[in-house]
BABALO-287753 format. One line per 4 residues: number of its first residue (from 0); their letters; for each residue x, y, z of C-alpha. Coordinates in nm, 3 decimals. Example, Ala and Ser with C-alpha at 12.3 -4.5 7.8 and 13.67 -1.06 7.14 Angstrom:
REM BABALO-287753
0) AS) 1.230:-0.450:0.780 | 1.367:-0.106:0.714
***
This chain:
REM BABALO-287753
0) YGNA) -1.907:1.744:-1.010 | -2.140:2.042:-1.019 | -1.973:2.355:-0.889 | -1.629:2.196:-0.849
4) KPSQ) -1.324:2.420:-0.851 | -1.068:2.400:-1.134 | -0.840:2.202:-0.903 | -1.086:1.910:-0.924
8) DQSH) -0.968:1.841:-1.280 | -0.613:1.972:-1.221 | -0.670:2.282:-1.437 | -0.602:2.531:-1.155
12) LPVR) -0.236:2.590:-1.249 | -0.001:2.519:-1.539 | 0.134:2.168:-1.486 | 0.491:2.294:-1.430
16) EQYT) 0.362:2.497:-1.134 | 0.164:2.218:-0.963 | 0.345:2.103:-0.650 | 0.057:1.958:-0.440
20) AEGH) -0.177:1.677:-0.543 | -0.525:1.818:-0.591 | -0.863:1.705:-0.714 | -0.976:1.371:-0.854
24) SVRA) -0.702:1.133:-0.741 | -0.716:0.884:-1.029 | -0.714:1.150:-1.297 | -0.440:1.335:-1.109
28) CYLY) -0.193:1.046:-1.113 | -0.276:0.967:-1.475 | -0.184:1.328:-1.551 | 0.133:1.308:-1.340
32) SAMA) 0.230:0.989:-1.524 | 0.202:1.171:-1.855 | 0.400:1.463:-1.714 | 0.679:1.227:-1.609
36) DLAK) 0.680:1.064:-1.954 | 0.714:1.404:-2.122 | 0.977:1.523:-1.874 | 1.185:1.220:-1.963
40) EFVD) 1.126:1.237:-2.339 | 1.208:1.608:-2.373 | 1.450:1.644:-2.079 | 1.218:1.905:-1.929
44) EKLL) 1.376:1.989:-1.592 | 1.094:2.216:-1.477 | 0.834:1.952:-1.553 | 1.045:1.690:-1.375
48) KACE) 1.076:1.917:-1.071 | 0.697:1.944:-1.056 | 0.668:1.563:-1.077 | 0.920:1.518:-0.796
52) KLFV) 0.739:1.765:-0.571 | 0.402:1.605:-0.647 | 0.535:1.260:-0.563 | 0.680:1.379:-0.232
56) NISE) 0.353:1.556:-0.146 | 0.157:1.236:-0.207 | 0.392:0.982:-0.050 | 0.485:1.191:0.255
60) KRMY) 0.158:1.371:0.330 | -0.143:1.230:0.142 | -0.097:0.854:0.113 | -0.236:0.580:0.337
64) ITGG) 0.000:0.319:0.478 | -0.162:0.077:0.231 | -0.067:0.291:-0.069 | -0.425:0.416:-0.102
68) IGQS) -0.479:0.776:-0.214 | -0.778:1.004:-0.254 | -0.914:1.053:0.096 | -1.261:1.187:0.017
72) SVGE) -1.569:1.040:-0.149 | -1.662:1.395:-0.247 | -1.510:1.419:-0.593 | -1.305:1.102:-0.530
76) AFTI) -1.039:1.352:-0.441 | -0.732:1.446:-0.244 | -0.810:1.676:0.049 | -0.531:1.837:0.256
80) DYDL) -0.198:1.726:0.399 | -0.219:1.460:0.672 | -0.598:1.425:0.646 | -0.615:1.046:0.637
84) PNKT) -0.944:0.930:0.790 | -0.977:0.553:0.827 | -1.350:0.474:0.837 | -1.440:0.707:0.552
88) AYAE) -1.124:0.650:0.347 | -1.216:0.650:-0.020 | -0.881:0.514:-0.141 | -1.023:0.397:-0.473
92) TCAA) -0.862:0.084:-0.618 | -0.801:0.271:-0.945 | -0.625:0.548:-0.753 | -0.376:0.307:-0.596
96) ISLA) -0.305:0.168:-0.942 | -0.260:0.516:-1.085 | -0.007:0.596:-0.808 | 0.189:0.283:-0.900
100) MFAH) 0.185:0.398:-1.263 | 0.319:0.741:-1.163 | 0.588:0.583:-0.944 | 0.683:0.350:-1.232
104) RMLS) 0.738:0.649:-1.463 | 0.948:0.826:-1.203 | 1.153:0.509:-1.150 | 1.231:0.501:-1.523
108) IQAD) 1.385:0.849:-1.488 | 1.585:0.785:-1.171 | 1.661:0.452:-1.003 | 1.554:0.549:-0.652
112) SVYA) 1.401:0.284:-0.429 | 1.140:0.527:-0.295 | 0.950:0.480:-0.620 | 0.976:0.100:-0.627
116) DTIE) 0.888:0.089:-0.255 | 0.566:0.274:-0.333 | 0.482:0.033:-0.613 | 0.539:-0.256:-0.372
120) RVLY) 0.319:-0.091:-0.108 | 0.037:-0.059:-0.360 | 0.087:-0.406:-0.505 | 0.058:-0.600:-0.179
124) NGML) -0.194:-0.377:-0.003 | -0.407:-0.096:-0.148 | -0.452:-0.248:-0.495 | -0.480:-0.612:-0.396
128) SGLS) -0.749:-0.533:-0.138 | -0.971:-0.430:-0.428 | -0.996:-0.796:-0.534 | -1.160:-1.077:-0.335
132) LDGR) -0.961:-1.391:-0.259 | -1.170:-1.591:-0.507 | -1.115:-1.326:-0.777 | -1.487:-1.278:-0.842
136) SFFY) -1.579:-0.958:-0.658 | -1.427:-0.617:-0.603 | -1.400:-0.309:-0.385 | -1.419:0.036:-0.540
140) ENPL) -1.321:0.190:-0.204 | -1.068:0.050:0.043 | -1.119:0.180:0.398 | -0.874:0.115:0.680
144) EIDP) -1.145:0.060:0.939 | -1.495:-0.086:0.920 | -1.777:-0.068:1.174 | -2.085:-0.228:1.010
148) YLKN) -2.310:-0.069:1.271 | -2.241:0.275:1.121 | -2.455:0.192:0.819 | -2.753:0.252:1.050
152) KNAS) -2.631:0.601:1.138 | -2.885:0.876:1.065 | -3.140:0.617:0.954 | -3.416:0.878:0.979
156) IREE) -3.251:1.090:0.708 | -3.293:1.024:0.339 | -3.018:0.798:0.208 | -2.878:1.058:-0.033
160) HRPH) -2.817:1.296:0.261 | -2.656:1.047:0.500 | -2.280:1.052:0.574 | -2.093:0.834:0.329
164) FPIT) -1.927:0.513:0.445 | -1.766:0.256:0.215 | -1.951:-0.070:0.151 | -1.850:-0.358:0.378
168) QRVE) -1.859:-0.643:0.124 | -1.716:-0.663:-0.227 | -1.957:-0.686:-0.518 | -1.925:-0.846:-0.862
172) VFSC) -2.055:-0.550:-1.064 | -2.047:-0.174:-1.008 | -2.255:0.089:-1.185 | -1.916:0.246:-1.258
176) SCCP) -1.700:-0.058:-1.329 | -1.360:0.105:-1.376 | -1.177:-0.082:-1.098 | -1.217:-0.451:-1.202
180) PNVN) -1.071:-0.409:-1.554 | -0.803:-0.179:-1.413 | -0.696:-0.454:-1.171 | -0.685:-0.700:-1.461
184) RFLA) -0.477:-0.461:-1.669 | -0.235:-0.393:-1.386 | -0.184:-0.762:-1.312 | -0.136:-0.838:-1.683
188) YIGD) 0.146:-0.582:-1.699 | 0.308:-0.672:-1.368 | 0.616:-0.798:-1.553 | 0.693:-0.442:-1.660
192) YIYS) 0.728:-0.346:-1.293 | 0.976:-0.619:-1.196 | 1.280:-0.536:-1.411 | 1.426:-0.251:-1.612
196) KDQE) 1.758:-0.153:-1.767 | 1.964:0.150:-1.858 | 2.271:0.165:-2.079 | 2.488:-0.026:-1.835
200) TYFV) 2.278:-0.190:-1.565 | 1.986:-0.429:-1.527 | 1.760:-0.353:-1.229 | 1.557:-0.586:-1.008
204) HQFI) 1.280:-0.369:-0.863 | 1.027:-0.625:-0.737 | 1.080:-0.971:-0.591 | 0.849:-1.202:-0.783
208) QSEV) 0.933:-1.546:-0.919 | 1.000:-1.472:-1.283 | 1.228:-1.499:-1.584 | 1.332:-1.233:-1.833
212) QDGS) 1.514:-1.275:-2.164 | 1.672:-0.984:-2.353 | 1.873:-1.121:-2.644 | 2.156:-1.321:-2.486
216) IRIV) 2.082:-1.162:-2.147 | 1.884:-1.375:-1.904 | 1.765:-1.327:-1.545 | 1.583:-1.595:-1.345
220) QTTD) 1.444:-1.500:-1.007 | 1.335:-1.768:-0.759 | 1.159:-1.663:-0.440 | 0.864:-1.717:-0.208
224) YPNN) 0.853:-1.343:-0.130 | 0.665:-1.194:0.053 | 0.619:-1.507:0.267 | 0.991:-1.494:0.337
228) GKVT) 1.282:-1.274:0.236 | 1.500:-1.523:0.050 | 1.562:-1.435:-0.317 | 1.788:-1.628:-0.557
232) IKTH) 1.887:-1.456:-0.882 | 2.056:-1.643:-1.166 | 2.205:-1.432:-1.445 | 2.357:-1.496:-1.786
236) NIEK) 2.576:-1.247:-1.976 | 2.510:-0.965:-1.727 | 2.798:-0.747:-1.618 | 2.613:-0.508:-1.387
240) LAIR) 2.303:-0.571:-1.179 | 2.122:-0.349:-0.925 | 1.891:-0.499:-0.663 | 1.645:-0.290:-0.463
244) IPGW) 1.679:-0.295:-0.088 | 1.318:-0.255:0.037 | 1.258:0.049:0.254 | 1.099:-0.167:0.524
248) CTDY) 1.417:-0.379:0.557 | 1.703:-0.278:0.788 | 1.876:-0.618:0.805 | 1.979:-0.797:0.485
252) TINA) 2.262:-0.998:0.332 | 2.390:-1.041:-0.025 | 2.651:-1.305:-0.109 | 2.852:-1.069:-0.328
256) DYTL) 3.028:-0.736:-0.304 | 2.812:-0.436:-0.377 | 2.786:-0.061:-0.347 | 2.472:0.107:-0.221
260) KNGY) 2.311:0.401:-0.400 | 1.958:0.541:-0.367 | 1.833:0.219:-0.207 | 1.985:-0.016:-0.467
264) AYLS) 2.273:-0.259:-0.423 | 2.492:-0.241:-0.735 | 2.685:-0.556:-0.825 | 2.945:-0.609:-1.099
268) NITG) 3.168:-0.894:-1.217 | 2.895:-1.139:-1.124 | 2.989:-1.504:-1.085 | 2.744:-1.774:-0.980
272) DIEV) 2.402:-1.735:-0.825 | 2.319:-1.425:-0.624 | 2.162:-1.506:-0.290 | 1.977:-1.222:-0.119
276) YFNM) 1.812:-1.243:0.220 | 1.585:-0.974:0.362 | 1.513:-1.032:0.728 | 1.138:-1.009:0.789
280) EPTL) 1.009:-0.941:1.139 | 0.665:-0.818:1.245 | 0.710:-0.448:1.311 | 0.484:-0.189:1.472
284) IQAS) 0.461:0.125:1.258 | 0.359:0.468:1.386 | 0.220:0.755:1.182 | 0.334:1.116:1.192
288) PFVQ) 0.168:1.305:1.480 | 0.027:1.534:1.211 | -0.206:1.243:1.122 | -0.424:1.304:1.425
292) ENCG) -0.653:1.014:1.331 | -0.373:0.772:1.423 | -0.211:0.938:1.724 | -0.147:0.679:1.995
296) RVAL) -0.199:0.396:1.747 | 0.023:0.158:1.553 | -0.012:-0.060:1.245 | 0.145:-0.404:1.210
300) QNGP) 0.369:-0.472:0.910 | 0.565:-0.780:0.811 | 0.780:-0.741:0.502 | 0.577:-0.536:0.256
304) IIYC) 0.238:-0.650:0.391 | 0.020:-0.438:0.619 | -0.200:-0.635:0.860 | -0.539:-0.578:1.021
308) LEEV) -0.771:-0.725:1.282 | -1.118:-0.853:1.199 | -1.412:-0.916:1.430 | -1.454:-1.268:1.289
312) DNGK) -1.124:-1.365:1.456 | -1.102:-1.128:1.753 | -1.456:-1.045:1.861 | -1.642:-0.716:1.855
316) YLRN) -1.525:-0.369:1.959 | -1.181:-0.379:1.803 | -1.116:-0.022:1.915 | -1.113:-0.152:2.273
320) IFLK) -0.805:-0.361:2.197 | -0.452:-0.236:2.255 | -0.098:-0.364:2.213 | 0.221:-0.333:2.413
324) ENFN) 0.577:-0.309:2.287 | 0.648:-0.676:2.365 | 0.359:-0.826:2.171 | 0.515:-1.171:2.117
328) PTVA) 0.429:-1.220:1.748 | 0.420:-1.558:1.575 | 0.423:-1.576:1.195 | 0.271:-1.877:1.016
332) YDSY) 0.164:-1.949:0.660 | -0.213:-1.982:0.607 | -0.338:-2.149:0.290 | -0.674:-1.969:0.300
336) FGTN) -0.509:-1.629:0.274 | -0.223:-1.753:0.056 | 0.036:-1.584:0.273 | 0.141:-1.540:0.636
340) IITA) -0.086:-1.450:0.922 | 0.038:-1.323:1.258 | -0.081:-1.405:1.607 | 0.022:-1.172:1.888
344) DGYR) -0.050:-1.079:2.248 | -0.295:-0.797:2.304 | -0.526:-0.660:2.568 | -0.891:-0.565:2.603
348) QSYT) -0.968:-0.275:2.832 | -1.214:-0.375:3.105 | -1.572:-0.249:3.068 | -1.829:-0.205:3.343
352) GHLY) -2.136:-0.209:3.121 | -2.222:0.156:3.195 | -2.206:0.438:2.944 | -1.955:0.621:3.169
356) SPWK) -1.755:0.494:3.465 | -1.425:0.571:3.644 | -1.125:0.446:3.447 | -0.938:0.149:3.591
360) NKAD) -0.599:0.021:3.482 | -0.735:-0.324:3.419 | -0.734:-0.525:3.097 | -0.772:-0.886:2.989
364) KVRL) -0.487:-1.043:2.797 | -0.595:-1.196:2.465 | -0.424:-1.368:2.175 | -0.496:-1.171:1.860
368) KFIP) -0.505:-1.290:1.500 | -0.382:-1.044:1.238 | -0.459:-1.110:0.872 | -0.317:-0.934:0.564
372) YFSF) -0.506:-0.611:0.499 | -0.564:-0.711:0.137 | -0.776:-1.007:0.255 | -1.026:-0.826:0.479
376) ANRG) -1.401:-0.869:0.418 | -1.373:-1.214:0.261 | -1.555:-1.402:0.540 | -1.875:-1.206:0.582
380) ESEM) -1.954:-0.865:0.726 | -1.719:-0.787:1.011 | -1.551:-0.507:1.200 | -1.199:-0.437:1.072
384) IVWI) -0.920:-0.212:1.191 | -0.561:-0.139:1.081 | -0.449:0.117:1.341 | -0.447:-0.032:1.694
388) KI) -0.407:0.149:2.028 | -0.078:0.113:2.207
***
């Protein structure tokens, strides 16, 4: 990267003194994954402390709501705290995967749902958006807003000097094809992210229909998650089981006694099937006011899935749309997307046709169609937006 600083390749400080995520985001989380492995293997408390601080810095200050990381196309890098631009978000598919890998290592050290929640956020949003619905084409970058008209910006300037905006349609082959095989690798190893065990307890981290056999131990999980929150877990020869309570869920039931610790429900003396129900309701999410890009805006989430609007469903000028608190959402399964879509009440601010005119408190009520963020840009070039005015 030419005259890049040492922080670009994470060589600016000894690893035990690195507390903020810097430089190339994919390489950074690969490094942090290795640091976590070594901290666990050699019981290195100082190295573990650095890993914990790095994870907090990323997840609380430098991560998109989709689990994307690496805000800038310049160096494919982290920038500064709370700098999370939407239209120019780099959020490389490989970077989201590398964050899940880092979170997975941290989860193996301490069973804390914050790590599994981050893996889930990546899995259903910022990684999955890198793959088209037909599985044939890919995104290297995953923006949170698209305006196709911007590709004509500064048309009189040579292309290499124009502002960078992510492509608006997935392609089958990249000149740097790291993301497609990385997606394949991640999906092939998804079983490693669902369950784990320590000396006493088996853990259920992710809710995916699956079966695991460990000697005489057996766990069978039946669920249609994330389309609904019902999970049935059958066990054989298990004395202690811990089930993650997703961070997005505030209303849940388990048909057994449990104790709660670090976001996990711990069960013992298990008899019969375990029935878990996580109540899913469309929820408007706000960002920290430090993320100035999203002030006065909300994102729509249902279960672990982040939603967006596309022009193909809702017409042009998506930034002219706003929501109110009572947005009357309806959730319905859609076979094209393979999961739920949401329709909701919204409003379009009135427009006089002039470049500038006195503001009037007048808007037209419209019924909006929200689709899962991971499925954007599958139906032709279209405006897209995650963060909506409210």
